[in-house]
C-alpha positions in Angstrom: 0.0 0.0 0.0 1.1 3.6 -0.6 1.9 6.0 2.1 0.7 9.7 2.3 2.2 12.3 4.5 0.2 15.5 5.1 2.1 18.3 6.7 0.9 21.5 8.4 -2.5 20.1 9.6 -3.9 22.6 12.1 -4.1 21.2 15.6 -7.8 21.7 15.9 -8.4 19.7 12.7 -6.3 16.9 14.1 -8.2 17.0 17.4 -11.5 16.8 15.6 -10.3 13.9 13.5 -9.2 12.1 16.6 -12.6 12.7 18.3 -14.5 11.4 15.3 -12.3 8.3 15.1 -12.9 7.6 18.8 -16.6 7.9 18.3 -16.3 5.4 15.5 -14.1 3.1 17.6 -11.2 3.2 15.2 -7.8 4.8 15.0 -7.3 8.3 13.7 -5.3 6.8 10.8 -8.1 4.5 9.9 -10.6 7.4 10.1 -8.5 9.5 7.8 -8.1 6.5 5.3 -11.9 6.1 5.3 -12.4 9.9 4.7 -9.9 9.8 1.8 -11.5 6.7 0.3 -15.0 8.3 0.4 -13.7 11.5 -1.1 -11.9 9.8 -3.9 -14.9 7.7 -4.8 -17.2 10.7 -5.2 -17.7 11.4 -8.8 -17.6 14.9 -10.3 -21.1 14.4 -11.7 -22.4 14.6 -8.1 -21.1 18.1 -7.7 -23.6 20.1 -9.7 -24.8 23.6 -9.1 -28.2 24.5 -7.8 -29.3 26.0 -11.1 -28.4 22.7 -12.9 -30.4 20.7 -10.3 -33.4 22.9 -10.6 -33.3 22.9 -14.4 -33.2 19.1 -14.4 -36.2 18.9 -12.1 -38.3 21.4 -14.0 -37.3 20.0 -17.4 -39.7 17.1 -16.7 -42.6 19.6 -16.8 -41.5 21.5 -19.9 -39.0 24.2 -18.7 -36.9 25.0 -21.7 -35.1 28.2 -20.6 -31.8 27.8 -18.7 -31.7 28.8 -15.1 -28.4 30.6 -14.3 -26.4 30.1 -11.2 -25.9 33.0 -8.8 -22.3 33.3 -7.7 -22.0 37.0 -7.2 -22.2 37.3 -3.4 -23.8 36.1 -0.2 -27.5 35.5 0.2 -29.6 38.5 1.1 -33.0 39.0 2.8 -35.9 39.6 0.5 -37.3 43.1 0.5 -40.9 43.9 -0.4 -42.3 47.3 -1.5 -45.5 46.9 0.4 -45.9 44.9 3.6 -49.6 44.5 4.3 -49.1 44.6 8.1 -47.0 47.7 8.0 -43.9 45.9 9.3 -40.5 46.6 7.8 -38.5 43.9 6.1 -35.3 42.8 7.8 
């Protein structure tokens, strides 16, 4: 089997890995191997954007226009021009 050395792992990451391994009843080394194995088996096709996922779902009901992905900043609260209760939006 091959060996892999990972340097400069932050102490808090190492501590969390050790705690996870203890909860699973295995060594930290075995836990890291399991994490790496799962990560290496994930296919790139699983990593699709929200717009792609929504388009695929709505395509079944006739959506033909593309839905673009928003990557220009963090989520924002919705604002409304008229609140029927007179409350302000956040």
